[in-house]
C-alpha positions in Angstrom: 118.5 104.2 119.5 121.5 101.8 119.1 121.1 98.2 118.0 123.8 95.6 118.2 123.3 92.5 116.1 125.6 89.5 115.7 125.3 87.1 112.8 127.2 83.8 113.0 127.3 80.5 111.2 129.5 78.6 108.8 131.4 80.0 105.8 129.2 79.6 102.7 125.9 80.4 104.5 126.1 84.1 103.6 126.6 85.3 107.1 128.9 88.2 106.1 126.8 89.1 103.1 123.6 89.3 105.3 125.4 91.7 107.7 126.7 93.8 104.8 123.2 94.0 103.3 121.7 95.0 106.6 124.3 97.7 107.1 123.8 99.0 103.5 120.0 99.1 104.2 120.5 101.2 107.3 123.2 103.5 106.0 122.0 104.2 102.4 118.2 103.9 102.7 117.3 104.6 106.3 119.8 107.4 107.0 121.4 105.7 110.1 124.9 105.5 111.3 126.3 101.9 110.8 129.4 99.9 111.6 129.8 96.4 110.2 132.7 94.0 111.2 133.5 90.5 110.3 135.6 87.5 111.1 136.1 84.1 109.4 138.4 81.2 109.3 140.8 80.5 106.5 138.5 77.9 105.0 136.4 79.1 102.0 133.4 77.1 103.1 132.5 75.3 106.3 134.8 77.3 108.6 133.6 79.7 111.3 132.1 82.9 110.1 130.7 85.8 112.2 129.8 89.4 111.5 128.4 92.2 113.6 126.4 95.3 112.8 125.8 98.3 114.9 122.9 100.6 113.8 122.4 103.9 115.5 120.7 107.2 115.2 123.8 108.8 116.7 127.4 108.7 115.6 129.1 105.4 116.6 132.3 106.0 118.6 133.2 102.4 119.4 133.0 100.0 116.4 132.8 96.7 118.3 129.7 95.0 119.4 129.9 94.6 123.1 126.4 93.4 124.2 124.3 92.3 121.2 120.6 92.3 121.8 119.9 90.3 118.7 121.6 87.2 117.4 121.2 85.4 114.1 122.7 81.9 114.5 122.9 79.5 111.6 125.1 76.7 113.0 125.6 74.8 116.2 129.3 75.8 116.4 128.2 79.4 116.1 125.7 78.9 118.9 128.4 77.3 121.1 130.7 80.3 120.5 128.3 83.2 120.5 124.8 82.2 121.3 125.4 80.6 124.7 126.6 84.1 125.9 123.2 85.7 125.0 121.7 87.7 127.9 118.2 86.9 129.1 116.8 90.0 127.4 118.3 89.1 124.0 116.4 87.9 121.0 117.9 85.0 119.0 116.9 83.7 115.6 118.1 80.2 114.9 118.0 77.9 112.0 116.7 74.7 113.6 118.1 72.5 110.9 121.6 73.4 112.0 121.2 74.6 115.7 120.0 72.1 118.3 120.7 74.2 121.5 118.3 76.8 122.7 119.1 79.8 124.8 117.3 81.2 127.9 116.4 84.3 126.0 113.6 84.7 123.5 114.3 82.4 120.6 112.6 82.3 117.2 113.1 79.2 115.0 113.6 80.3 111.4 114.1 77.2 109.2 115.8 79.4 106.6 117.9 76.7 104.9 115.0 74.2 104.7 112.6 76.8 103.3 115.2 78.1 100.9 115.6 74.6 99.5 111.9 73.8 99.5 110.5 77.1 98.2 113.3 78.5 96.1 115.3 75.4 95.1 118.6 76.5 96.6 120.0 77.0 100.1 121.8 80.1 99.0 118.7 82.2 99.8 118.7 81.2 103.5 120.6 84.4 104.5 118.0 86.6 102.9 115.2 84.6 104.5 117.0 85.3 107.8 117.1 89.0 107.0 113.4 89.1 106.4 112.8 87.3 109.7 115.2 89.7 111.5 113.4 92.7 110.1 110.0 91.4 111.1 111.1 90.3 114.6 112.9 93.5 115.5 111.8 96.4 113.3 115.5 97.4 113.3 115.1 98.4 109.6 112.0 99.0 107.5 111.0 96.6 104.7 111.6 99.1 101.8 115.1 99.9 102.9 116.0 96.3 103.3 114.5 95.3 100.0 116.4 98.1 98.2 119.7 96.9 99.8 119.0 93.3 98.9 118.2 94.1 95.3 121.4 96.2 95.1 123.5 93.4 96.4 122.3 90.2 94.7 123.3 88.9 91.3 121.2 90.0 88.3 118.5 87.6 87.5 117.9 86.6 91.2 115.9 89.6 92.2 112.5 88.0 92.3 113.8 84.9 94.2 115.4 87.2 96.8 112.2 89.3 97.2 110.4 86.0 97.8 113.1 85.0 100.3 112.5 88.2 102.3 108.7 87.5 102.3 109.3 83.9 103.5 111.4 85.2 106.4 108.7 87.7 107.4 106.0 85.1 107.2 107.9 82.6 109.4 108.2 85.2 112.1 104.7 86.5 111.8 103.4 83.0 112.6 105.5 82.9 115.8 104.6 86.3 117.2 
């Protein structure tokens, strides 16, 4: 099975980091074939940021996402550029604190930034909350593989907060399904 996922938002939201973590989880812990690409503006923070991940059971011969079935959208500008192109069969996870538009496809609201601030004290955990939500909504990766990849990727001393962030994302989606 092949999964195409597009992450997009603003620089500083951890968009690229989230995609790298997902790719790491699939490649290193779930024995899948993975391609991860990224693009971002010249600004360090606040500029456009996007990343795509292809996860497949088979070798990947073309490394670009052509028709993503899953979108993780964390800013209105990202929605305007990528989300409005989502097909009717797509699934979109949006952070409602930053995205006001809604697509015609299935849309799950994941208030990742607000929950990161409220439950973990910092918005920096929003991307990991989104990863937990993505995993729960799609089953594209199993929890153990994702948790291993998160713990491999985060700064020392933040492991417990990041594990909690994954759990928050899972619970947000569980309440909507």
